N, C-alpha and C positions, 0 to 999 in steps of 0.2 A: 234683142232678137225676138220675133214673134213665133209662137208655136201654134199654127192654125189647127193642125190635127188634134193636138192634145186639148185645145180649147173647145173644139166642136165635140170631142168625146166627153169632156166635162159637162157640157151643156146637155148632151143626150143622157148622161148618167144622172144629172140633177133632175131632169124632167121625169125620168123613170122612177127615181127615188121619191119624188114629190107625188106622182100618181099612185105608186105602190103604197106609200105611207098613208095617203088619203083614204085608202080602203079600210084602214083599221080604226078610224075614228068611231067614237061611241054612237054617233048618229047612224052608223051602218050596222054595228053589232055591239052588244054589251062587252065591257072590259074583260070579264071572265072568259067569255067565248073567244074574244080576240086573242088573249094570252094562250089559251089552249090550242087554237089554230096555228098561231105563230110558232109555238114550241114544237108542234107536230109538222111544221113547215107545209101547211096546206095552203096552196096558192089561192087567193081570192078568185072565185069563179066569174064574178061579174065582168062585163065588158061593155064599153071601153073603160079603162082606168083613166079618169080625167085628171089632168094636172090643174094646179091652182095658181094663185097669184105669185107663188114662188117662181114658177116657170115663166109666167107672163112677164115678170120684171127681169128675169134673167135673159129672156129673148130680147127685150129692149136694150139691155146692156150689151149683149153680144153684137147686136146690129150696129150700135154706135162704134164699137171696137172695129168692126169690119169696114166701116166707112172712114174712120179717122185714125185708127191704130193708136188710140188714146181716149181717155175719158174727157169729152167736151161737155162740161156740166150743163150748159143751157140746152144742148141737143139731147142730153140724157133726160133732162126734165121733160122735154117735149115728147120723147119716146115713151117714158113712163105714163104720161098723160094719155098718149094715143092708145097704148094697150089697155089701159084702164077704161077709156071711153068705149073701146070695142066690146068689152065684156066686163062690166063692173061687178058681176056676181061670181067672180073667181075665188072669193074668200078673203078679200082684202080686210085688213084690220081697221079699227076706228080712225087712227091717224091718217091713213092713206085715203079713206073716204072723205076726210076733211081737206086734205092737201091736193090730191091729184086733179080734181075738177077745176081748181083754181089755176093750175098750170097749163090747162088746155089752150087758153087764149094768151097767157103771159108766162111762158116757160121761165123767163129770167127772174120772175117773182119768187122762185124757190128760196132765194137768199133770205128774204124776210119771212115768208110764209112758213118755211121749215123750222126756222128758229123760234117761231111763235107757238109751235105745237106744245101741248101738255104744260100749259102755264108758263111758257117761255123757257122751259128746260130742254126742249127738243126730245125726240124719241130715243129711248134706249132699248127699243124692241129688236127683234131678230131679223127684220126685213132686209137690212143691208147685208147681213151675213148669209142669208138663205140664197141669194142670187149671184154671189160673187165668185164662186169656184171657177167658172170659165175665164174670168179675168186673171186669176192666179196662174192658170195654165198658159194663157196668152203671153204673159210677160215672164215666164218661168226662168229665163236665163239671167234675170237680174232681180234678186229679191228686194233690193232697195226700191226699184221701180214698182215691183208688185205692191209693196206696202204703201207707196205714195199714191198709185193709181187706185188702189182699193179705198183709201181714205177719200180721195176725190169722188169716187162713185157713191160712197156712203153719205157724204155731206148733202147731197141733193135731197135726201129724204130724212136722214138721221143725223142730227147735229150733236146729240149728247155724246160725250166721250166714250161711253160704253157701247153705243150703237156703232161708232166708228171702229172701235177696237175689235168688235166681233167680225166686221168685214175684213180687217187686216189679218186677223188670225186665220180665218177660213181661206183667204186668198193665198197666204203664205203656205199653208198646209197643202193646198192644191198645186201650188208651184213646185213644192218639194216632190210631190207625187209625180208630177209631169216630168220633172228632171230625171227621175229614176226609170223612165219607160224602157230604156235599153240596158239596164244594169240590175244588179241585185236589189231586192226590195229593202227599203230602209227599215231599221229596227223601230218598232212602234214607240217605245219610250224616247228614243233618240229623236224621232220626228217631232214628237210633242215638245220636247225640250227646245228644239230649234225654233218651233213656233212661239214658245214662251219668250225666247230671247228677242223676238221681233214684234211682240204684241205690247202696246202701250200699257203702262202700269194701271192696275185697277182690278175689279172683280173678275173680269174674264181672264186676265193673266193669272190671278190667284187660282181660279178654277182649273186652268190648263196645267198649272204646276201640280195640283192635286191629281189630275188625270194622268200625268206623266208618272206619278208614283203608284198608280193603281195597277194591280196585277192584270195582265191580259186575259186571264181565265176567270176573272170576277164575273159572277152572274150578271147579265145585263140589267135586271131590275135593281140589283144592288148598286151597280154603277150609276144608273139613272137616279136612284134615291140620293146618292151622295153628290152627284155632279149637276143634277137638274135634268128634266126631260122636255123643257119648253112649255110646260103647263102655265107658267107665269108670263109667257110671251115676252120675255126679256132675253137679250143676247147672252147675258151672263148665266141664264138658266138653260141655255140651249146649246151654245157652241162647245163647251168642254166635253159633254157627253157625246155629241155627234162626232167630234174629232177623235175622241178616245175610240169609238167604234171603228172609224175609218183607219186610224193608225194601226190597229191590231188586226185588221182584215184587208190590208192594202193590196193584196193579190187576188181577192175574191169579192167582186161587187155583190153577188148574191148573199154570201155570208155576212158581209157588212150590213146589208139592208135588213136581213132577218134579225141580226143582233140589235140594230137600232130600233126596229119596230117593237121589239120586246120591251123596250123602255116606255112604251105608250106615250102619253102626253101629247105634245104638238107634233104628231107623227109625220105629217107630210113635210114639215120644215126640218126636223132632225134628219129624216131620210133624204131630203133634198141636199142638205149639206154633206152628209156622208156619201151619197151617190155621186155628187159632183166631184168630190175630192178623190175618191177611189178611181172613178172612171177616167180622171186625168192621167192615171197610169195604165189602167187595164183596158180602156174602152168598154164596149159591151160584150166582149168575148166571154164565152162560157156561161152566159145566162140561159135559163130555160126559154125555149122558143115561144112558149105561151105568154111570157112576160112582154116580149117585144110585140107580139101580135095584139095584146090587149091594151097596151098603152096608147093613149090618144096621140096621133101624129103631131109633129111640129108644123106650124103653118108654112104655106108655100112662100110667103113673102120673105121669109128669113134668108133665102138664098137668091133673092132677086137682085139684079145688078143695080 
């Protein structure tokens, strides 16, 4: 069963987290100034808050789901190439700059091109995880399908097992959040443990197990120091902290994003993961009006027939 409302909410929350997190990068303000402002909860005054490649790729994935109600990998490759071609300056990583232009003319070539990245190991980055929360919400009634479709979505750009595992973990977390929309909030540690059970063995699963054991009142910088904050641009260094933040603030998108931002690092990506996961349950309810006004709007083509 498809949950359109939860998936669209997850997309909106992902885009907001992405754009909010992007404002805390060092190119905008020194880390010390960022930490002081985050702890004081001073909303970035700049406008608009522009989203990055995290949202661009999530938009492509969401559009494929609306057309096919499933991940069609060749179509997803074409969609990723299209959003990249429309604006390649959205902050894409090295691997995507190498891959996506090649898929514009031959989308089906992703099978060999993606496997050839990084010396034939495939990408273990956080790109597949950062975009996948709406998919988890979409298929939330069947967690086996969530894991399968998340893996399909990851393989188009990230064939390394850790890159795939990151997508599975985030999608499952978002699905659990979406399933709880009309019931009591899931316990944070219980949510993380359920994600652990469905995440393939490896570094991400180990990190999530550590996250499940970490007290919810741990200072965010300490949690980020232990779990990773995305600075290494690897899924294993990104997903555990982002989902720890989401799991322990599952009823407050604003609190979840402030907590995640305090970890610094790859802030747009950690906040995109957190935002998409939490919004799968909460939507955008309770957010400061200024946040919604400042975030760059999603493109009109998203809802085109």
